[in-house]
BALUMNU-575637 format. One record per residue (C-alpha): x, y, z. Coordinates in nm, 2 decimals, m for minus. Example, Ala and Ser with C-alpha at 12.3 -4.5 7.8 and 13.67 -1.06 7.14 Angstrom:
REM BALUMNU-575637
{east = 1.23; north = m0.45; up = 0.78}
{east = 1.37; north = m0.11; up = 0.71}
//
This chain:
REM BALUMNU-575637
{east = 0.72; north = 0.51; up = 0.44}
{east = 1.00; north = 0.65; up = 0.23}
{east = 1.25; north = 0.42; up = 0.41}
{east = 1.04; north = 0.11; up = 0.32}
{east = 1.02; north = 0.23; up = m0.05}
{east = 1.40; north = 0.29; up = m0.05}
{east = 1.46; north = m0.07; up = 0.08}
{east = 1.22; north = m0.22; up = m0.17}
{east = 1.51; north = m0.29; up = m0.41}
{east = 1.68; north = m0.52; up = m0.16}
{east = 1.37; north = m0.75; up = m0.13}
{east = 1.36; north = m1.07; up = m0.33}
{east = 1.16; north = m1.07; up = m0.66}
{east = 0.90; north = m1.31; up = m0.52}
{east = 0.80; north = m1.07; up = m0.24}
{east = 0.86; north = m0.75; up = m0.44}
{east = 0.53; north = m0.73; up = m0.62}
{east = 0.33; north = m0.81; up = m0.30}
{east = 0.52; north = m0.55; up = m0.10}
{east = 0.48; north = m0.29; up = m0.38}
{east = 0.10; north = m0.35; up = m0.38}
{east = 0.09; north = m0.31; up = 0.00}
{east = 0.27; north = 0.02; up = m0.02}
{east = 0.02; north = 0.14; up = m0.28}
{east = m0.27; north = 0.05; up = m0.05}
{east = m0.10; north = 0.22; up = 0.24}
{east = m0.05; north = 0.54; up = 0.05}
{east = m0.41; north = 0.53; up = m0.06}
{east = m0.53; north = 0.50; up = 0.30}
{east = m0.31; north = 0.78; up = 0.41}
{east = m0.42; north = 1.02; up = 0.14}
{east = m0.79; north = 0.96; up = 0.13}
{east = m1.03; north = 1.22; up = 0.27}
{east = m1.35; north = 1.19; up = 0.47}
{east = m1.58; north = 1.25; up = 0.18}
{east = m1.39; north = 1.05; up = m0.08}
{east = m1.58; north = 0.78; up = m0.27}
{east = m1.44; north = 0.43; up = m0.30}
{east = m1.24; north = 0.44; up = 0.03}
{east = m1.01; north = 0.17; up = 0.13}
{east = m1.09; north = 0.05; up = 0.49}
{east = m0.86; north = m0.25; up = 0.53}
{east = m0.51; north = m0.33; up = 0.40}
{east = m0.57; north = m0.70; up = 0.43}
{east = m0.91; north = m0.70; up = 0.25}
{east = m0.93; north = m0.43; up = m0.01}
{east = m1.27; north = m0.55; up = m0.12}
{east = m1.43; north = m0.44; up = 0.21}
//
């Protein structure tokens, strides 16, 4: 994860925001606990 964040600066501006959003979702999934409310279940469909 840290490697991807470090390489984020080398990504073109058009994909930069989408990749940043995906990293945020990934961190949220990795840090959520079993009894947390408003869990994120799918990276591709955050509304699920």
